[in-house]
C-alpha positions as a printed Julia matrix, in Angstrom:
330×3 Matrix{Float64}:
  -1.33   16.41   12.13
  -3.15   12.47   13.24
  -3.14   10.26    9.74
  -5.76    7.0     9.0
  -4.22    4.81    5.44
  -7.66    3.49    4.14
  -5.87    0.67    2.26
  -3.17   -1.81    3.17
  -1.13   -0.85    0.04
   2.05   -1.06   -1.94
   2.47    2.2    -2.38
   1.66    2.83    1.15
   4.63    0.39    1.14
   6.65    1.7    -1.11
   6.69    5.52   -0.64
   3.47    6.59    1.49
   4.08    5.7     5.31
   7.64    7.01    4.73
   6.67   10.3     2.87
   3.62   11.09    5.75
   6.44   10.46    8.65
   9.05   12.48    7.18
   6.08   15.84    6.27
   5.77   15.67    9.93
   2.39   13.39   10.33
   1.49   10.95   12.45
   0.17    7.1    10.99
  -2.61    6.0    13.96
  -4.28    3.64   12.27
  -4.81    1.37    9.2
  -8.09    0.28    7.54
  -8.39   -2.93    5.47
 -11.28   -5.06    4.8
  -9.06   -7.71    5.37
  -8.5    -8.43    8.98
  -4.95  -10.43    9.07
  -3.8    -8.32    6.7
  -4.4    -5.4     8.17
  -2.82   -6.27   11.27
   0.66   -7.42    9.86
   0.87   -4.38    7.54
   0.17   -2.31   11.08
   3.26   -4.1    12.84
   5.34   -3.93    9.77
   5.17   -0.32   10.29
   4.19    0.44   13.81
   0.79    1.7    13.11
  -1.01    1.62   16.63
  -4.25    0.62   15.82
  -5.16   -1.68   12.58
  -9.22   -2.3    11.9
 -11.84   -3.01    9.5
 -14.38   -0.06    9.89
 -13.7     3.07    7.76
 -15.63    4.91   10.47
 -13.96    3.68   13.57
 -10.55    4.56   11.77
 -12.32    8.17   11.23
 -13.28    8.6    14.17
  -9.26    8.78   15.77
  -7.72   10.83   12.85
  -7.74   14.46   10.98
  -7.18   13.03    7.43
  -6.85   10.38    5.71
  -4.88    8.83    2.82
  -7.38    6.96    0.35
  -5.69    4.35   -1.83
  -7.89    1.35   -1.95
  -8.98    0.33   -5.75
 -10.31    3.12   -7.73
 -13.81    1.9    -7.56
 -13.89    2.31   -3.72
 -12.52    5.91   -3.31
 -16.16    7.62   -4.0
 -17.45    5.6    -1.16
 -14.11    6.35    1.09
 -13.84    9.9     0.14
 -17.83   10.46    1.32
 -17.66    8.95    4.22
 -14.36   11.23    5.62
 -16.09   14.42    4.24
 -18.98   13.61    6.84
 -16.97   12.73    9.32
 -15.02   16.47    8.8
 -11.91   14.43    7.89
  -9.25   16.15    5.15
  -8.45   13.71    1.96
  -5.66   12.59    0.01
  -6.5    10.28   -2.97
  -4.42    8.31   -4.85
  -5.65    8.95   -8.64
  -7.83    8.59  -10.51
  -9.97   10.19   -8.45
 -12.74    7.93   -9.53
 -13.65    5.53  -12.64
 -16.49    8.12  -13.05
 -16.86   11.74  -14.0
 -20.46   12.05  -11.75
 -18.36   10.1    -8.54
 -15.36   12.12   -9.11
 -18.13   15.25   -9.01
 -19.26   14.2    -6.12
 -16.58   13.86   -4.31
 -14.73   17.25   -5.48
 -18.73   18.65   -4.11
 -19.14   16.85   -0.78
 -15.8    18.3     0.48
 -16.02   21.43   -0.91
 -19.59   21.74    1.15
 -17.95   19.83    4.44
 -15.19   22.48    4.13
 -12.55   19.89    4.0
  -9.09   19.32    2.28
  -9.51   16.48   -1.17
  -5.87   16.37   -2.74
  -5.24   13.97   -5.32
  -1.61   12.18   -5.48
  -0.83   13.9    -9.09
   2.96   13.1    -7.68
   4.85   14.18  -10.83
   4.11   17.97  -10.39
   6.32   17.92   -7.36
   9.56   16.68   -9.61
  11.86   19.39   -9.65
  12.64   19.0   -13.39
   8.55   19.47  -14.08
   8.59   22.49  -11.87
  11.21   24.36  -13.54
  10.19   23.37  -17.34
   6.69   25.04  -15.86
   8.8    28.3   -14.79
  10.46   28.65  -18.29
   7.27   28.12  -20.33
   5.62   30.56  -18.17
   8.65   32.97  -18.87
   8.21   32.96  -22.3
  11.83   30.78  -22.84
  10.79   29.22  -25.95
   7.85   31.66  -27.04
   4.37   30.24  -27.36
   3.99   26.49  -27.12
   3.22   25.04  -29.78
   3.36   21.06  -29.43
   4.06   18.13  -26.99
   5.14   14.56  -26.52
   5.15   12.38  -23.12
   6.62    9.2   -23.2
   5.37    7.19  -20.28
   5.97    3.26  -19.55
   7.9     0.99  -18.82
   7.34   -2.96  -17.72
   4.46   -2.77  -15.14
   6.62   -4.87  -12.18
   5.04   -8.24  -11.84
   4.03   -7.07   -7.96
   1.48   -4.95   -9.55
   0.36   -7.22  -12.81
  -3.19   -8.56  -10.02
  -6.31   -5.93  -10.83
  -4.71   -3.14  -12.98
  -4.28   -6.09  -15.62
  -7.82   -7.67  -15.49
 -10.54   -5.94  -13.74
 -11.83   -3.22  -15.56
 -14.73   -2.04  -12.55
 -11.33   -1.36  -10.69
 -10.09    0.89  -13.37
  -7.49   -1.42  -15.21
  -5.99   -0.32  -18.1
  -2.52    1.82  -18.93
  -5.11    4.63  -19.76
  -6.22    5.25  -16.01
  -3.03    3.89  -14.41
  -0.68    6.33  -16.67
  -2.16    8.47  -19.04
  -4.31    9.7   -16.03
  -1.12   11.21  -14.79
  -0.09   12.3   -18.2
  -3.37   14.64  -18.71
  -2.78   16.63  -14.95
   1.24   16.33  -15.84
   0.71   18.42  -19.27
  -1.99   20.51  -17.59
   0.51   21.95  -14.85
   3.79   22.41  -16.73
   1.84   24.6   -19.59
  -0.71   25.79  -18.34
  -3.37   25.19  -20.67
  -6.72   23.0   -20.83
  -7.08   20.36  -23.17
 -10.04   20.09  -24.94
  -9.93   16.58  -27.48
  -8.68   13.64  -28.18
  -7.65   11.42  -30.03
  -6.45    7.27  -28.84
  -5.43    4.42  -30.03
  -5.43    1.6   -27.36
  -3.29   -1.59  -27.65
  -3.35   -5.15  -25.97
  -0.05   -6.89  -26.69
  -0.45   -9.88  -23.99
   0.4    -8.99  -20.86
  -3.12   -8.04  -20.26
  -6.5    -9.34  -20.32
  -8.7    -9.7   -23.45
 -10.15   -5.95  -23.38
  -8.17   -4.38  -21.55
  -5.12   -2.11  -23.25
  -1.49   -2.6   -21.8
  -0.67    0.57  -23.75
  -2.33    3.24  -25.56
  -1.09    6.52  -27.93
  -2.85    9.25  -27.5
  -3.33   13.02  -29.14
  -4.56   15.9   -27.05
  -5.65   19.23  -28.41
  -5.55   21.76  -25.86
  -7.4    25.22  -25.94
  -4.14   27.42  -26.8
  -4.43   25.27  -29.64
  -1.08   23.13  -28.44
  -1.06   19.46  -29.82
   0.57   17.03  -27.52
   1.67   13.14  -28.15
   1.22   10.86  -25.01
   2.6     7.4   -25.4
   1.63    4.54  -22.45
   3.02    1.11  -21.87
   3.1    -1.36  -19.37
   4.99   -3.55  -21.3
   8.26   -1.7   -22.77
  10.58   -2.14  -20.08
  13.38   -0.35  -22.06
  11.97    2.59  -22.76
  13.31    5.91  -21.45
  10.54    8.23  -20.23
  10.74   12.07  -21.63
   8.17   15.02  -21.72
   9.38   17.17  -24.48
   7.45   21.0   -25.3
   8.63   23.31  -28.17
   8.11   26.42  -29.54
   9.2    29.07  -32.3
  11.83   30.22  -29.92
  13.24   26.99  -28.05
  12.54   23.62  -26.43
  12.72   22.35  -23.06
  13.05   18.33  -23.45
  13.26   15.72  -20.01
  14.65   12.12  -19.8
  14.18    9.68  -17.31
  11.43   12.12  -15.66
   8.66    9.69  -14.8
  10.04    7.19  -12.21
   8.68    7.33   -8.7
  12.15    7.95   -7.83
  13.14   11.96   -7.49
  15.45   12.31  -11.01
  15.42   13.49  -14.49
  17.83   15.8   -16.77
  16.13   19.3   -18.14
  17.84   20.57  -21.47
  16.75   23.69  -22.63
  17.24   24.24  -26.49
  17.17   28.37  -28.38
  19.09   30.04  -30.96
  22.03   30.63  -28.37
  22.51   27.34  -27.62
  21.89   24.93  -24.99
  21.41   25.6   -21.27
  20.89   22.52  -18.34
  19.1    24.01  -15.39
  20.19   23.01  -11.71
  17.53   20.8   -10.42
  17.39   20.55   -6.48
  15.71   16.91   -6.04
  13.52   16.13   -3.38
  11.1    12.99   -2.9
   7.48   13.85   -4.88
   5.55   12.42   -2.34
   6.73   13.91    0.64
   6.61   17.27   -0.63
   3.07   16.59   -1.73
   2.12   15.75    1.69
   3.82   18.99    3.09
   1.81   20.86    0.46
  -1.05   19.07    1.86
   0.05   19.91    5.36
  -0.06   23.19    4.51
  -3.47   23.72    2.27
  -5.13   21.98    5.46
  -3.89   24.73    7.7
  -5.06   27.64    5.43
  -1.57   28.28    4.01
  -1.47   27.22    0.33
  -3.33   24.41   -2.08
  -2.09   21.15   -2.18
  -0.13   20.28   -5.38
  -3.09   18.71   -6.92
  -6.47   19.39   -5.98
  -9.75   17.72   -6.42
 -10.92   19.53   -8.97
  -6.85   18.44  -10.6
  -8.52   15.11  -10.39
 -11.13   15.72  -12.17
  -9.94   17.18  -15.49
  -6.77   14.68  -15.67
  -9.55   11.67  -15.21
 -11.76   13.55  -17.57
  -8.68   13.29  -20.43
  -8.7     9.64  -19.48
 -12.2     8.92  -19.51
 -12.24   10.95  -23.15
  -9.25    8.63  -24.53
 -10.93    5.78  -23.66
 -13.8     6.48  -25.46
 -11.47    7.42  -28.48
 -10.68    4.27  -28.66
 -13.55    2.37  -28.12
 -15.05    4.9   -31.13
 -12.53    5.11  -33.37
 -13.25    8.89  -33.12
 -12.23   11.95  -31.71
 -13.42   12.85  -28.28
 -14.67   16.08  -26.44
 -12.87   16.43  -23.21
 -15.55   18.03  -20.32
 -14.71   17.71  -17.22
 -18.56   19.5   -16.62
 -17.22   22.34  -14.17
């Protein structure tokens, strides 16, 4: 599959260029609005073509990876759909639900695959949690606790801390991932959220650099979620508890494969064996399969819409001081 990169980005440099190539894709071009940046990026990664024109890029590829700032996703996705190109888009899918719904519908009408890069679904620990819960290992899940954060790296301390129109803040950067992960692991849908946002001094005034939320799911399960850019010594974790047991994953949120998993029941503790693999490579392989009609992406456009709905409801709750309903409008 011939790929084009929309944006000469950090995540492409650190993860996605290698993932696309390892999964069997060929990167034929990169589009950047900054011609010099695009040219240097193409040279660094031996990409044959750099352009400032999205239309020129779309004329040469089968699929695009969109990793620009969030407010640009909609127009770039719609252009790809019009050109009949498949789309792997970074999260959040958009900065508002109307745009996200338009993206999902445009790709559906065009008959192209739309996937969202919710990489945490591809973790061996999270897939094992999902399977154990579905098998009834802990009974009906009643509560969950998710901790996701650390210290935002220096090279990412740009628009994420200062530009609300681009989707700045911990909620649209981290909570959106958590919402998708909880939906995936639990097989349940969130219905309402209560959130409190915090500015610990890292982000600009009016932008949250941490947030804590409680989400109620359709089944009645309650999940607490903590997200932070400001806690360098935090250990990430996801716990799910039921009447018959608990499943606990730790050190499970970094982008690198890893983490541990413990299952506790009245029979004692078990540590399931985990087959680690690169989350992004697995995601691109699933995308390739979906394009060939042999499966579904790890996270679909609809999944991206649903996770965005949770994050936006969390922001509404934090602003109003009241619980906010979660309605993706599907």
